[in-house]
Backbone as CSV, one residue per row, in Angstrom:
resi,resn,N_x,N_y,N_z,CA_x,CA_y,CA_z,C_x,C_y,C_z
1,MET,-10.135,1.924,-12.529,-8.979,2.756,-12.222,-7.737,2.094,-12.776
2,GLY,-6.737,2.877,-13.150,-5.496,2.345,-13.689,-4.622,1.779,-12.594
3,ASN,-3.405,1.388,-12.964,-2.494,0.738,-12.033,-1.646,1.766,-11.300
4,HIS,-1.484,1.601,-9.980,-0.716,2.528,-9.174,0.770,2.279,-9.394
5,VAL,1.515,3.308,-9.686,2.961,3.188,-9.840,3.603,4.428,-9.247
6,PHE,4.910,4.336,-9.031,5.640,5.512,-8.595,6.844,5.688,-9.487
7,THR,6.944,6.789,-10.151,8.112,7.122,-10.944,8.814,8.278,-10.260
8,ARG,9.927,8.723,-10.823,10.658,9.808,-10.190,9.863,11.098,-10.191
9,ARG,8.783,11.184,-10.978,7.973,12.385,-11.030,6.757,12.313,-10.124
10,GLY,6.612,11.209,-9.371,5.524,11.154,-8.413,4.695,9.905,-8.539
11,LEU,3.651,9.849,-7.768,2.737,8.713,-7.790,1.711,8.938,-8.872
12,LEU,1.615,7.993,-9.789,0.759,8.147,-10.952,-0.161,6.954,-11.088
13,THR,-1.196,7.095,-11.871,-1.968,5.947,-12.314,-1.881,5.900,-13.823
14,LEU,-1.455,4.767,-14.334,-1.231,4.622,-15.765,-2.262,3.670,-16.343
15,ALA,-3.035,4.155,-17.242,-4.041,3.311,-17.883,-3.354,2.306,-18.778
16,ALA,-3.744,1.058,-18.671,-3.116,0.010,-19.474,-3.219,0.347,-20.947
17,GLY,-2.064,0.242,-21.605,-2.034,0.472,-23.042,-1.890,1.929,-23.424
18,THR,-1.747,2.821,-22.446,-1.596,4.236,-22.761,-0.509,4.822,-21.896
19,GLY,-0.140,6.033,-22.174,0.818,6.741,-21.346,0.130,7.792,-20.507
20,ALA,-1.183,7.784,-20.430,-1.916,8.787,-19.679,-1.616,8.671,-18.201
21,ALA,-1.412,9.786,-17.539,-1.084,9.776,-16.120,-1.918,10.804,-15.381
22,VAL,-2.452,10.394,-14.239,-3.263,11.271,-13.419,-2.849,11.095,-11.970
23,ALA,-2.666,12.181,-11.226,-2.273,12.089,-9.821,-3.381,11.438,-9.014
24,ILE,-3.007,10.559,-8.079,-3.991,9.876,-7.237,-3.510,9.863,-5.804
25,GLY,-4.351,9.396,-4.894,-3.974,9.248,-3.495,-3.343,7.908,-3.245
26,VAL,-2.986,7.667,-1.982,-2.330,6.415,-1.623,-3.333,5.442,-1.036
27,GLN,-2.993,4.158,-1.117,-3.817,3.129,-0.511,-3.571,3.085,0.995
28,ARG,-4.495,2.475,1.733,-4.336,2.313,3.170,-4.374,0.818,3.493
29,PRO,-3.229,0.120,3.355,-3.215,-1.329,3.542,-3.294,-1.734,5.002
30,ALA,-3.682,-2.996,5.213,-3.669,-3.572,6.550,-2.235,-3.910,6.926
31,PHE,-1.949,-4.011,8.218,-0.607,-4.369,8.650,-0.488,-5.882,8.788
32,ALA,0.608,-6.401,8.235,0.850,-7.846,8.304,1.297,-8.233,9.708
33,GLY,1.091,-9.496,10.048,1.592,-9.987,11.313,3.104,-10.081,11.263
34,SER,3.787,-9.309,12.084,5.242,-9.301,12.073,5.770,-10.681,12.429
35,GLY,6.797,-11.121,11.686,7.425,-12.407,11.947,6.988,-13.520,11.034
36,THR,5.956,-13.320,10.233,5.569,-14.330,9.252,6.543,-14.266,8.071
37,ASN,6.431,-15.204,7.147,7.353,-15.217,6.010,6.721,-14.689,4.724
38,VAL,5.487,-14.177,4.796,4.824,-13.725,3.574,4.081,-12.413,3.815
39,LEU,4.167,-11.540,2.828,3.392,-10.300,2.797,2.425,-10.426,1.627
40,ARG,1.134,-10.362,1.936,0.118,-10.551,0.906,-0.408,-9.217,0.406
41,ALA,-1.108,-9.272,-0.718,-1.671,-8.059,-1.318,-2.535,-7.321,-0.309
42,GLY,-2.297,-6.019,-0.205,-3.048,-5.191,0.714,-2.462,-5.101,2.104
43,GLU,-1.324,-5.798,2.358,-0.687,-5.767,3.664,0.538,-4.859,3.665
44,SER,0.975,-4.506,4.874,2.065,-3.552,5.025,2.934,-3.924,6.215
45,LEU,4.184,-3.476,6.194,5.080,-3.566,7.339,5.426,-2.150,7.776
46,SER,5.187,-1.836,9.040,5.556,-0.533,9.572,6.910,-0.642,10.265
47,ALA,7.365,0.461,10.853,8.674,0.493,11.501,8.808,-0.621,12.533
48,ASN,9.938,-1.346,12.439,10.317,-2.422,13.362,9.503,-3.697,13.182
49,GLN,8.727,-3.801,12.105,8.110,-5.064,11.735,8.974,-5.751,10.690
50,TYR,8.749,-7.050,10.489,9.645,-7.791,9.612,8.975,-9.055,9.085
51,LEU,9.572,-9.584,8.010,9.279,-10.926,7.524,10.465,-11.801,7.900
52,ARG,10.194,-13.063,8.244,11.281,-13.975,8.589,11.045,-15.308,7.901
53,SER,12.107,-15.879,7.355,12.008,-17.166,6.671,11.566,-18.238,7.646
54,SER,10.949,-19.282,7.117,10.438,-20.364,7.967,11.537,-21.048,8.759
55,ASN,12.754,-21.063,8.210,13.859,-21.701,8.925,14.531,-20.760,9.919
56,GLY,14.064,-19.504,9.986,14.559,-18.548,10.967,15.893,-17.907,10.653
57,SER,16.460,-18.188,9.474,17.803,-17.707,9.167,17.844,-16.344,8.487
58,TYR,16.739,-15.919,7.876,16.757,-14.705,7.067,15.594,-13.788,7.457
59,THR,15.884,-12.502,7.501,14.894,-11.527,7.932,14.895,-10.333,6.992
60,ALA,13.690,-9.900,6.585,13.512,-8.661,5.832,12.839,-7.676,6.779
61,ALA,13.602,-6.681,7.247,13.151,-5.807,8.321,12.857,-4.395,7.830
62,MET,11.675,-3.892,8.194,11.344,-2.492,7.980,11.853,-1.725,9.193
63,GLN,13.013,-1.109,9.054,13.680,-0.491,10.192,13.062,0.852,10.559
64,GLY,13.300,1.267,11.785,12.785,2.548,12.239,13.389,3.740,11.527
65,ASP,14.576,3.552,10.916,15.212,4.652,10.192,14.706,4.796,8.769
66,GLY,13.724,3.942,8.374,13.147,4.037,7.038,13.778,3.138,6.004
67,ASN,14.763,2.348,6.375,15.409,1.439,5.433,14.791,0.047,5.575
68,PHE,14.503,-0.596,4.443,14.001,-1.970,4.412,15.179,-2.846,4.041
69,VAL,15.601,-3.731,4.940,16.880,-4.423,4.818,16.693,-5.929,4.904
70,LEU,17.379,-6.653,4.033,17.411,-8.111,4.077,18.678,-8.543,4.807
71,TYR,18.483,-9.250,5.914,19.603,-9.728,6.719,19.773,-11.241,6.571
72,THR,21.020,-11.651,6.431,21.404,-13.053,6.418,22.250,-13.308,7.658
73,PRO,22.626,-14.551,7.936,23.508,-14.808,9.086,24.837,-14.051,8.990
74,SER,25.217,-13.627,7.786,26.472,-12.905,7.592,26.312,-11.389,7.654
75,GLY,25.061,-10.906,7.779,24.831,-9.474,7.817,23.890,-9.017,6.720
76,ALA,23.837,-7.713,6.497,22.944,-7.138,5.491,23.369,-7.546,4.091
77,LYS,22.404,-7.996,3.284,22.664,-8.462,1.921,22.095,-7.504,0.874
78,TRP,20.981,-6.873,1.203,20.274,-5.994,0.263,19.455,-4.995,1.061
79,SER,19.201,-3.813,0.477,18.316,-2.849,1.120,17.721,-1.911,0.076
80,THR,16.733,-1.134,0.497,16.113,-0.143,-0.390,16.892,1.162,-0.435
81,ARG,17.940,1.292,0.344,18.768,2.508,0.389,17.928,3.738,0.769
82,THR,17.039,3.551,1.722,16.159,4.647,2.132,16.376,5.028,3.595
83,GLY,17.549,4.765,4.134,17.853,5.156,5.499,17.731,6.662,5.681
84,GLY,17.242,7.070,6.832,17.025,8.486,7.089,15.602,8.943,6.851
85,GLN,14.783,8.022,6.317,13.368,8.333,6.060,12.527,7.770,7.214
86,ASN,12.753,8.283,8.408,12.078,7.791,9.606,10.564,7.817,9.449
87,GLY,9.907,6.774,9.968,8.454,6.727,9.928,7.882,6.118,8.674
88,SER,8.723,5.529,7.831,8.250,4.922,6.584,7.608,3.566,6.844
89,ALA,6.770,3.144,5.917,6.173,1.803,5.925,6.201,1.271,4.504
90,ILE,6.317,-0.040,4.360,6.364,-0.642,3.032,5.105,-1.479,2.823
91,SER,4.465,-1.307,1.671,3.151,-1.885,1.409,3.150,-2.665,0.101
92,LEU,2.579,-3.858,0.139,2.329,-4.598,-1.090,0.913,-4.249,-1.527
93,GLN,0.813,-3.358,-2.487,-0.495,-2.872,-2.915,-1.271,-3.967,-3.644
94,THR,-2.557,-3.799,-3.709,-3.392,-4.796,-4.365,-3.131,-4.850,-5.861
95,ASP,-2.486,-3.835,-6.416,-2.134,-3.858,-7.841,-0.833,-4.591,-8.110
96,GLY,-0.145,-5.087,-7.049,1.085,-5.842,-7.223,2.358,-5.044,-7.087
97,ASN,2.264,-3.740,-6.800,3.456,-2.923,-6.638,3.837,-2.867,-5.165
98,LEU,5.106,-3.158,-4.867,5.631,-3.034,-3.512,6.171,-1.622,-3.366
99,VAL,5.559,-0.829,-2.495,5.856,0.601,-2.415,6.154,1.001,-0.983
100,MET,7.187,1.827,-0.800,7.467,2.402,0.504,6.926,3.825,0.544
101,TYR,6.172,4.110,1.600,5.574,5.427,1.787,6.127,6.085,3.044
102,ARG,6.278,7.396,2.966,6.582,8.206,4.146,5.709,9.451,4.103
103,ASN,4.892,9.621,5.103,3.973,10.761,5.173,3.114,10.865,3.914
104,GLY,2.672,9.712,3.406,1.794,9.694,2.247,2.473,9.836,0.910
105,THR,3.809,9.938,0.904,4.565,10.083,-0.343,5.369,8.820,-0.624
106,ALA,5.286,8.312,-1.833,6.049,7.130,-2.224,7.508,7.503,-2.429
107,ILE,8.424,6.742,-1.807,9.853,7.041,-1.917,10.652,5.892,-2.538
108,TRP,10.017,4.744,-2.742,10.692,3.583,-3.366,9.611,2.629,-3.826
109,HIS,9.874,1.864,-4.898,8.888,0.893,-5.386,9.565,-0.134,-6.272
110,THR,8.903,-1.264,-6.472,9.438,-2.313,-7.351,9.031,-2.132,-8.805
111,GLY,8.038,-1.300,-9.068,7.608,-1.073,-10.447,6.823,-2.213,-11.039
112,THR,6.086,-2.935,-10.199,5.350,-4.115,-10.664,3.836,-3.924,-10.615
113,ALA,3.385,-2.690,-10.715,1.944,-2.438,-10.772,1.345,-3.156,-11.971
114,GLY,0.173,-3.734,-11.777,-0.480,-4.490,-12.838,-0.429,-5.991,-12.615
115,TYR,0.361,-6.416,-11.624,0.459,-7.838,-11.302,-0.414,-8.130,-10.077
116,THR,-1.719,-7.963,-10.268,-2.686,-8.141,-9.192,-2.600,-9.539,-8.593
117,GLY,-2.653,-9.608,-7.275,-2.615,-10.900,-6.598,-1.225,-11.375,-6.250
118,ALA,-0.218,-10.536,-6.426,1.151,-10.924,-6.094,1.330,-11.047,-4.587
119,SER,2.324,-11.814,-4.185,2.695,-11.937,-2.777,4.214,-11.898,-2.662
120,LEU,4.697,-11.476,-1.503,6.132,-11.340,-1.257,6.533,-12.370,-0.208
121,ILE,7.525,-13.197,-0.533,7.884,-14.310,0.350,9.360,-14.240,0.732
122,MET,9.624,-14.327,2.038,10.990,-14.449,2.539,11.332,-15.929,2.568
123,GLN,12.109,-16.370,1.582,12.360,-17.798,1.376,13.462,-18.333,2.297
124,ASP,13.492,-19.643,2.415,14.490,-20.294,3.253,15.888,-20.265,2.639
125,ASP,16.002,-19.888,1.360,17.317,-19.778,0.731,17.884,-18.365,0.838
126,GLY,17.158,-17.468,1.535,17.647,-16.109,1.730,17.218,-15.117,0.682
127,ASN,16.408,-15.544,-0.264,15.937,-14.666,-1.324,14.542,-14.160,-0.991
128,LEU,14.341,-12.849,-1.086,13.024,-12.236,-0.904,12.417,-12.068,-2.293
129,VAL,11.317,-12.778,-2.563,10.800,-12.896,-3.926,9.323,-12.524,-3.990
130,MET,8.966,-11.770,-5.029,7.569,-11.493,-5.297,7.084,-12.433,-6.391
131,TYR,6.009,-13.162,-6.093,5.440,-14.115,-7.027,4.026,-13.698,-7.419
132,ARG,3.695,-14.022,-8.647,2.307,-13.945,-9.095,2.009,-15.189,-9.912
133,ASN,1.032,-15.967,-9.478,0.663,-17.219,-10.152,1.866,-18.141,-10.327
134,GLY,2.731,-18.183,-9.310,3.864,-19.086,-9.325,5.083,-18.601,-10.076
135,THR,5.004,-17.419,-10.689,6.121,-16.873,-11.452,6.736,-15.694,-10.715
136,ALA,8.059,-15.689,-10.588,8.752,-14.578,-9.936,8.703,-13.345,-10.834
137,ILE,8.292,-12.211,-10.249,8.264,-10.957,-11.017,9.251,-9.930,-10.465
138,TRP,9.791,-10.187,-9.300,10.831,-9.340,-8.694,11.483,-10.142,-7.593
139,ALA,12.802,-9.948,-7.403,13.514,-10.684,-6.357,14.747,-9.905,-5.933
140,THR,15.094,-10.006,-4.645,16.303,-9.329,-4.179,17.554,-9.919,-4.824
141,SER,17.523,-11.204,-5.174,18.701,-11.818,-5.800,19.012,-11.208,-7.159
142,TRP,18.057,-10.537,-7.749,18.307,-9.827,-9.005,19.021,-8.499,-8.758
143,HIS,19.082,-8.099,-7.478,19.591,-6.763,-7.157,20.634,-6.775,-6.043
144,TRP,21.395,-7.869,-5.934,22.476,-7.863,-4.954,23.828,-8.252,-5.575
145,THR,23.896,-8.280,-6.891,25.157,-8.594,-7.565,25.880,-7.300,-7.943
146,TRP,27.104,-7.146,-7.446,27.904,-5.944,-7.700,29.102,-6.288,-8.570
147,GLY,29.362,-5.445,-9.555,30.503,-5.631,-10.434,31.495,-4.490,-10.305
148,GLN,32.330,-4.350,-11.315,33.336,-3.288,-11.325,32.663,-1.926,-11.517
149,THR,33.238,-0.904,-10.889,32.653,0.435,-10.945,33.661,1.453,-11.459
150,MET,33.144,2.656,-11.719,33.967,3.784,-12.146,33.699,4.966,-11.223
151,SER,34.611,5.910,-11.190,34.472,7.059,-10.294,33.598,8.163,-10.875
152,SER,33.352,8.127,-12.189,32.556,9.177,-12.821,31.895,8.643,-14.082
153,ASN,30.978,9.419,-14.622,30.304,9.058,-15.870,31.295,9.194,-17.020
154,PRO,31.541,8.119,-17.779,32.558,8.171,-18.830,32.109,8.897,-20.093
155,ASN,30.807,9.169,-20.221,30.295,9.806,-21.431,30.281,11.324,-21.284
156,GLY,30.770,11.995,-22.321,30.842,13.449,-22.280,29.604,14.143,-22.804
157,GLN,28.791,13.433,-23.568,27.574,14.038,-24.101,26.352,13.344,-23.528
158,LYS,25.242,14.073,-23.466,24.039,13.543,-22.832,23.241,12.677,-23.797
159,ASP,23.826,11.518,-24.104,23.164,10.555,-24.976,22.519,9.470,-24.120
160,CYS,22.095,8.369,-24.744,21.400,7.323,-23.989,22.302,6.675,-22.956
161,SER,23.579,6.478,-23.280,24.496,5.850,-22.332,24.759,6.753,-21.134
162,TRP,25.002,8.035,-21.387,25.210,8.989,-20.298,24.027,8.954,-19.339
163,TYR,22.838,8.968,-19.896,21.626,9.003,-19.079,21.497,7.744,-18.222
164,CYS,21.777,6.586,-18.803,21.646,5.335,-18.049,22.713,5.203,-16.969
165,TYR,23.913,5.710,-17.225,24.908,5.754,-16.157,24.388,6.579,-14.983
166,GLU,23.749,7.714,-15.286,23.246,8.581,-14.228,22.073,7.942,-13.477
167,ARG,21.158,7.296,-14.201,20.026,6.640,-13.535,20.510,5.468,-12.679
168,PHE,21.484,4.729,-13.151,22.059,3.621,-12.394,22.704,4.164,-11.121
169,LYS,23.462,5.241,-11.242,24.123,5.860,-10.089,23.089,6.339,-9.073
170,ARG,22.004,6.929,-9.545,20.960,7.415,-8.649,20.330,6.262,-7.859
171,PHE,20.170,5.118,-8.497,19.522,3.971,-7.866,20.478,3.186,-6.978
172,SER,21.678,2.917,-7.477,22.615,2.026,-6.793,23.722,2.745,-6.027
173,GLY,23.981,4.003,-6.379,25.035,4.748,-5.711,26.391,4.628,-6.360
174,VAL,26.482,3.928,-7.502,27.759,3.740,-8.199,27.555,3.861,-9.708
175,TYR,28.650,4.203,-10.388,28.662,4.130,-11.851,29.201,2.756,-12.245
176,PRO,28.434,1.946,-12.966,28.926,0.615,-13.337,29.949,0.693,-14.481
177,TYR,30.966,-0.123,-14.393,31.928,-0.238,-15.498,31.402,-1.347,-16.410
178,VAL,30.723,-0.966,-17.471,30.030,-1.968,-18.282,30.358,-1.953,-19.763
179,ALA,30.911,-0.878,-20.285,31.054,-0.823,-21.744,32.248,0.017,-22.165
180,ASN,32.848,-0.395,-23.259,33.882,0.400,-23.912,33.411,0.904,-25.274
181,GLY,32.301,0.317,-25.763,31.832,0.647,-27.098,30.412,1.161,-27.104
182,ASN,29.688,0.807,-28.153,28.330,1.302,-28.338,27.352,0.659,-27.354
183,ALA,26.146,1.255,-27.285,25.148,0.833,-26.306,24.790,-0.647,-26.429
184,HIS,24.733,-1.158,-27.648,24.292,-2.544,-27.827,25.271,-3.559,-27.249
185,THR,26.465,-3.110,-26.835,27.464,-4.030,-26.279,27.360,-4.180,-24.761
186,TRP,26.507,-3.357,-24.128,26.441,-3.384,-22.668,26.131,-4.782,-22.134
187,ASN,25.208,-5.488,-22.760,24.802,-6.807,-22.247,25.897,-7.856,-22.430
188,GLU,26.856,-7.598,-23.296,27.950,-8.536,-23.514,29.111,-8.272,-22.558
189,THR,29.441,-7.004,-22.363,30.594,-6.669,-21.528,30.276,-6.665,-20.035
190,ALA,29.038,-6.320,-19.670,28.688,-6.217,-18.246,28.951,-7.514,-17.469
191,PRO,28.539,-8.691,-17.955,28.801,-9.922,-17.190,30.283,-10.215,-17.005
192,THR,31.123,-9.801,-17.945,32.558,-10.036,-17.806,33.164,-9.166,-16.714
193,ARG,32.424,-8.151,-16.277,32.890,-7.258,-15.213,32.070,-7.420,-13.935
194,GLY,31.357,-8.553,-13.849,30.711,-8.923,-12.604,29.261,-8.553,-12.443
195,TRP,28.660,-7.901,-13.443,27.268,-7.462,-13.326,26.310,-8.538,-13.823
196,LEU,25.085,-8.502,-13.308,24.062,-9.484,-13.663,23.207,-8.968,-14.820
197,VAL,23.016,-9.806,-15.832,22.173,-9.473,-16.982,21.102,-10.544,-17.141
198,HIS,19.839,-10.114,-17.269,18.701,-11.007,-17.493,18.230,-10.895,-18.932
199,ASN,17.681,-11.977,-19.423,17.043,-11.945,-20.749,15.531,-11.743,-20.650
200,SER,14.982,-11.855,-19.436,13.556,-11.646,-19.217,13.316,-10.246,-18.676
201,PRO,12.138,-9.674,-18.912,11.852,-8.310,-18.460,12.000,-8.160,-16.955
202,ALA,12.567,-7.054,-16.530,12.750,-6.768,-15.108,12.837,-5.266,-14.902
203,THR,12.306,-4.813,-13.782,12.395,-3.404,-13.424,13.695,-3.132,-12.689
204,GLN,13.908,-1.845,-12.344,15.119,-1.428,-11.643,16.345,-1.919,-12.410
205,SER,16.332,-1.626,-13.699,17.369,-2.146,-14.589,17.594,-1.212,-15.767
206,VAL,18.663,-1.478,-16.495,18.916,-0.833,-17.785,18.595,-1.839,-18.874
207,VAL,17.652,-1.510,-19.750,17.354,-2.388,-20.871,18.318,-2.073,-22.004
208,VAL,18.887,-3.119,-22.564,19.821,-2.993,-23.685,19.111,-3.449,-24.950
209,PHE,19.009,-2.552,-25.916,18.385,-2.857,-27.198,19.477,-3.177,-28.219
210,GLU,19.359,-4.334,-28.827,20.254,-4.636,-29.937,19.959,-3.687,-31.098
211,ARG,20.867,-3.603,-32.021,20.741,-2.673,-33.145,19.451,-2.918,-33.928
212,GLY,18.681,-1.843,-34.086,17.457,-1.903,-34.874,16.230,-2.403,-34.135
213,VAL,16.364,-2.798,-32.868,15.233,-3.336,-32.105,14.450,-2.206,-31.441
214,ALA,13.133,-2.196,-31.612,12.223,-1.250,-30.943,12.658,0.198,-31.135
215,GLY,13.086,0.521,-32.339,13.459,1.890,-32.666,14.897,2.250,-32.379
216,ALA,15.697,1.290,-31.874,17.102,1.567,-31.579,17.887,1.810,-32.866
217,SER,18.973,2.554,-32.742,19.839,2.832,-33.879,20.327,1.535,-34.512
218,SER,20.364,1.506,-35.832,20.860,0.329,-36.544,22.375,0.212,-36.458
219,THR,23.015,1.244,-35.925,24.470,1.256,-35.804,24.938,1.025,-34.375
220,THR,24.339,1.754,-33.432,24.837,1.746,-32.058,23.943,1.017,-31.063
221,GLY,22.714,0.660,-31.453,21.773,0.123,-30.488,21.289,1.223,-29.558
222,HIS,20.837,0.842,-28.360,20.257,1.835,-27.453,20.179,1.248,-26.055
223,VAL,20.200,2.103,-25.026,19.953,1.704,-23.646,18.964,2.674,-23.012
224,ALA,18.180,2.189,-22.048,17.192,3.014,-21.362,16.974,2.462,-19.961
225,TRP,16.453,3.300,-19.069,16.182,2.887,-17.689,14.753,2.375,-17.578
226,VAL,14.577,1.216,-16.938,13.255,0.595,-16.759,12.765,0.862,-15.348
227,ASP,11.641,1.577,-15.205,11.119,1.838,-13.866,9.915,0.980,-13.515
228,PHE,9.190,0.436,-14.470,8.176,-0.556,-14.153,7.798,-1.376,-15.366
229,MET,7.085,-2.462,-15.136,6.647,-3.332,-16.217,5.205,-3.725,-15.975
230,GLN,4.563,-4.235,-17.016,3.139,-4.536,-16.952,2.817,-5.670,-17.919
231,GLN,2.062,-6.644,-17.421,1.630,-7.751,-18.259,0.335,-7.380,-18.966
232,ARG,0.314,-7.530,-20.298,-0.888,-7.252,-21.077,-1.264,-8.494,-21.875
233,SER,-2.373,-8.432,-22.571,-2.884,-9.597,-23.269,-1.932,-10.095,-24.353
234,ASP,-1.114,-9.201,-24.900,-0.209,-9.599,-25.987,1.250,-9.684,-25.560
235,GLY,1.505,-9.668,-24.261,2.877,-9.808,-23.811,3.223,-8.873,-22.672
236,THR,4.517,-8.796,-22.342,5.001,-7.947,-21.262,5.526,-6.637,-21.826
237,TYR,5.085,-5.550,-21.223,5.531,-4.217,-21.630,6.370,-3.605,-20.512
238,ILE,7.394,-2.842,-20.894,8.202,-2.115,-19.917,8.032,-0.618,-20.179
239,HIS,8.150,0.146,-19.104,8.116,1.600,-19.224,9.539,2.099,-19.038
240,VAL,10.029,2.905,-19.980,11.423,3.331,-19.943,11.547,4.845,-19.950
241,TRP,12.663,5.296,-19.375,13.131,6.678,-19.473,14.454,6.644,-20.233
242,GLU,14.659,7.630,-21.108,15.824,7.579,-21.994,16.194,8.966,-22.491
243,MET,17.367,9.045,-23.101,17.795,10.253,-23.808,18.276,9.873,-25.196
244,ASN,18.359,10.875,-26.047,18.764,10.701,-27.446,17.824,9.752,-28.174
245,PHE,16.543,9.865,-27.823,15.493,9.103,-28.499,14.229,9.950,-28.448
246,GLY,13.683,10.284,-29.588,12.463,11.079,-29.624,12.653,12.510,-29.168
247,GLY,13.890,13.020,-29.266,14.117,14.393,-28.834,15.562,14.836,-28.894
248,GLY,16.492,13.906,-29.069,17.887,14.284,-29.226,18.668,14.288,-27.930
249,LEU,19.907,14.747,-28.009,20.806,14.776,-26.872,20.247,15.666,-25.760
250,GLY,20.335,15.155,-24.518,19.932,15.942,-23.368,18.447,16.053,-23.133
251,VAL,17.636,15.431,-23.985,16.180,15.506,-23.855,15.672,14.192,-23.268
252,GLU,15.051,14.277,-22.103,14.507,13.082,-21.456,13.185,12.692,-22.105
253,HIS,13.036,11.385,-22.329,11.873,10.871,-23.058,11.379,9.624,-22.346
254,GLU,10.078,9.370,-22.374,9.512,8.155,-21.794,8.591,7.483,-22.789
255,ARG,8.471,6.168,-22.672,7.576,5.409,-23.555,7.371,4.003,-22.998
256,TRP,6.334,3.354,-23.487,6.101,1.932,-23.274,6.741,1.161,-24.418
257,VAL,7.330,0.018,-24.092,7.942,-0.831,-25.106,7.562,-2.282,-24.824
258,LYS,7.132,-2.997,-25.826,6.842,-4.412,-25.659,8.147,-5.205,-25.688
259,HIS,8.334,-6.064,-24.680,9.530,-6.900,-24.658,9.536,-7.828,-25.862
260,GLN,10.722,-7.974,-26.464,10.883,-8.833,-27.636,12.317,-9.325,-27.699
261,ALA,12.562,-10.224,-28.618,13.919,-10.712,-28.827,14.824,-9.535,-29.157
262,GLY,16.050,-9.578,-28.622,16.970,-8.479,-28.850,16.962,-7.444,-27.745
263,MET,16.264,-7.757,-26.627,16.248,-6.886,-25.457,16.730,-7.682,-24.248
264,SER,17.656,-7.121,-23.489,18.150,-7.755,-22.264,18.280,-6.686,-21.188
265,TYR,18.506,-7.127,-19.932,18.328,-6.235,-18.792,19.520,-6.317,-17.841
266,LEU,20.235,-5.210,-17.700,21.341,-5.088,-16.768,20.763,-4.685,-15.406
267,MET,20.878,-5.572,-14.420,20.220,-5.374,-13.147,21.021,-4.428,-12.246
268,ALA,20.316,-3.453,-11.653,20.942,-2.502,-10.742,20.783,-2.992,-9.309
269,PRO,21.875,-3.105,-8.546,21.790,-3.592,-7.167,21.527,-2.466,-6.173
270,GLN,21.154,-2.861,-4.950,20.979,-1.902,-3.851,21.442,-2.522,-2.545
271,LEU,22.099,-1.692,-1.731,22.469,-2.090,-0.383,22.730,-0.831,0.428
């Protein structure tokens, strides 16, 4: 069977190396012991269960209102922004994807299907991190940095930048103030305005393609939304949604892309 993922179009199984998608059912994980600091593959947290750091200072709580929230001594630091989804539970699937379900429907995920054997740890430094074989593949610290924002989408046409502003807004609730020029400049200007940019593959992000990389324009570069990633024998692949690529303005397009030099990742926060 392929890897379980959740995209905005539903719960899918994606065969490695292909874009084939087939609707599937949900897993039925065991419930983790509330109060431990680790969620292992196949375990779940239901309403009012939580992970707590070994030093007792940090808690990742699956709240009764459906929001999964990371609390520090100073208050809430990060969340899935799923409040109002009463009765939800969050599950670390055996395929490595951390998914929140409500009534059998996935409503949030980390996009890390394919990383079998991953575990989620509430660390003593306040960071909630998913590891596989000692390597971090997702972390709340990648998604709690906020920069300057705008009140509306600055792009008038439905090109790649317009689309990524909208996907970022849908995920984080804000339009990021990241660029004055072409798409390939996003990774340069975003950090100067307070946003976090990674050079390694990451989900829940905007990937910035330098000019001419992976089919990007040789003049303007390209940006796309990353909803999940997958490790394969020849490297790490990301799955992207985009516009003005493979269909023109206003046409939504999806594809797999192998991470390579000239690609960086603007991280979208949540709280």
